[in-house]
C-alpha positions, 0 to 999 in steps of 0.5 A, a space after each residue: 746940080 745937087 745929087 742926093 743918093 741914099 741906098 736903103 731907107 734911113 728912118 726905119 725906126 724911131 727912138 726916144 729922145 729924138 729932136 722934134 721938128 723946128 717950130 714955125 716960130 723958130 723957122 721964122 726967126 731963122 728966116 729973119 736972121 738970114 734976110 738980115 745977113 743977106 742985106 748986110 752991105 759990109 761983108 759977111 756976118 760973123 756967125 753968132 755962137 749959140 744960134 743954129 744955122 741954115 744947116 744946123 744938122 736938124 733932120 740929117 740923122 741922129 746919133 745911136 740912141 741905144 743903151 750906152 755901156 759907160 757914162 760920158 765924162 765932162 768935155 771942154 766947151 765947144 762953140 755952138 756955131 756949126 762947122 758948116 757955118 764956119 766954113 761958109 763964113 770964110 767962103 762967103 768972105 773970100 767970094 765977095 772979095 774975089 767978086 765971084 758972081 752969085 750964080 757961080 758961088 751957088 755951085 760951090 756952096 752946095 755939094 755935088 753928091 751926098 750919100 746917107 746910109 743906115 748901118 744896123 749892127 748887132 753889138 756885144 750887148 746882143 742889141 741891134 744899134 742903128 748908126 748913120 753913115 755919110 759920104 759927101 762929095 763936094 767938088 771934083 773939078 780938080 781931080 778925084 774926091 779925097 777926104 777922110 772918114 771919121 767915127 765919132 758920136 757927134 758926126 752928122 750931115 752938117 759936119 760932113 758937108 763942112 769938112 768936105 768943102 774944106 777938103 776942096 779948098 785945102 787940096 787946091 791951096 796945096 795944089 795937089 790934083 784932088 777934089 774934096 770929100 768927107 765921110 763919117 759914122 756917128 759911132 763912138 769907137 772908144 766904147 766898141 770892141 775891135 770886132 764891132 768897129 770892124 763890122 761898122 766899117 765893113 757895113 759902111 763900105 758895102 753901102 757906099 762903094 758904088 760912089 768910091 774908087 781910085 779914080 772917083 773918091 779915095 777915103 783916108 783915116 780921120 778922127 776915130 779911124 786909123 790904118 787898121 780901119 782903112 785895111 778893113 775898108 780896102 778888103 771890103 772894097 776888094 771883095 767886089 772889085 778885086 785887089 785895089 790898094 789905091 781905093 783908100 789911103 792911110 793903110 798899114 805898110 803891109 798893105 801898100 801904105 806909104 812910109 811917113 803917112 802916119 806922121 804926115 799931118 803932124 809933120 806938116 803942122 811942124 813944117 809950117 810952124 818953122 816957116 812962120 817962126 822965122 817971120 815972128 822972130 821965134 827960135 823953133 828950138 827955144 819955144 814953149 807950146 801947148 797941145 790941145 788934143 793928143 790923138 794922131 795929129 797932136 801926138 806926132 806934132 808934139 814929138 816933132 816939136 820936141 825934136 826941134 828943142 821946143 818944150 810942151 808946157 800943157 796938153 789935153 785929150 778928151 779925158 783931161 789936161 795937165 800943165 808943167 812950166 818945166 815941160 812934159 815929155 811928149 815921147 813918154 806921153 805918146 808911149 803912155 797913150 799907146 799903152 791905153 792911158 790918158 793924158 790925165 793919168 800920165 804920171 809926169 809930175 805935171 799938175 792936172 788942170 781943168 781942160 777949160 783952162 788949157 787955153 789960158 796957159 802962157 806959151 809961144 805956140 798953141 796947137 789945136 789938134 782936137 775937134 772943131 769949134 774949140 776956140 770960140 768967143 768965150 775963151 779966145 780972149 783968155 789965150 796968151 800965145 803969140 801964134 796958133 797953128 791949126 792942126 784940127 779942122 775948123 778949130 777957131 770960130 770966126 768971132 774967135 778969129 777976130 778976137 785973136 787977130 786983134 790981140 796980134 796973134 798970128 794964125 796959120 789956118 787949118 786949110 794950110 797947116 793940117 794939109 800934110 795928111 792929104 799930101 802924103 795920102 796923094 803920095 800913097 795913091 800915086 805909089 799904089 797906082 804904080 805899085 812902087 814904093 818911096 822911102 820915108 826920107 823921100 816922102 818927108 822931103 817931098 812933103 816939106 817941099 809942098 808945104 813950104 811952097 804953099 806957105 809962101 804962096 799964101 803969105 805972099 797973097 796975104 801981104 799983097 791983100 793986106 789980110 791975115 793968112 786965112 782969107 788969103 788961103 781961101 782966095 787962093 783955093 777958090 780961084 784954083 777950083 773956079 778956074 778948073 771948073 770953068 776950063 772943064 766947062 762945068 760952069 
């Protein structure tokens, strides 16, 4: 059963530029496309990039349309196929191989609860900007809902649905006792003052706290949020419920955050890379790599790869890209970014390149650590790497995945590769419930144990089935969630 909760009206005002409802012809075209897909006998159709899907985001809320204070810079291209369509493709593919009955599959194709709220905030331009906030709880059969909160102008219900479902399978694949959830607000923190971000965060928590809690749903940082945002969320939750550090994870150390949490996602990426490298006859200390995205995940993964002896030959962020065959110092670049700089402004002797050409750089390992859909049908064939380790969520579209597998590229999928963050969030939650703290070495050691075990289980399944790692990972995760839901009597 699908529950939809909304605290307060969402559509109290209309804005110029709002997308219009779909025409009858568009609806008919989509229905025909869906019917053709359903009638296909040879497995799930690959979503066609450029076609809007069933959950394309229409009617799910719109970005803030208030006057912007800066102009957008050109960004690298992303696939027009949605995150939801990507996740649903892999779910349908795995469900068919598992021979999951249609009625059972229908339970896991939809979310248990979806919350959409209005967040009106007066910004420093003295205008009220109205943002939309979302929290989607996909499935909680294996434990409390768990998933990050992202602040990004492109956030919509479609994206949050997809990421919540992805978290359900991810937590099951690495076998930690959580369900899957995700949240977000369609604001751009890079264009906001810190006090404005704080106002948005507190207002969001105030409106969704009824469905959160240490034994119900525990948010964490994601794109555009960090430990400071988690501190504000914890404080706002505490106003109503008392001091409750376990209500969010990814907090500052001073507020019972866990040692090792900040680096956890990037560290997990590197840990599974080292496992995969041995199977590809690669020496982790003698490889070249390209980093697409230099936020928290990308910066930590790059530095940890460099500690192994690997050489970063290309890197990009939202504002530009650089390349150097001789290598780019990840530690110095991270320091430059911490001081407010961008990749394109980094004075390292590297050549500035078009972000579109980053994928074409020759390297041993390519690590997408930006947004979803960055590797797609139009650029996958340009890639010249032996391995992809996905630090971002859904960075590779199904069509790009096909192209890369045909080229012989080994892909360590997102549902496994970037699970380090939620694993150490689990550790933080456990420590908070006990009001007891582990040392950083212990955290990193326990993280490595779980990542390596999950990697072996996924590769064993892939070898048994004769499939790449991604289908095997989805099968493993879905099996565990279905077993839990069935055992509880939910299905």
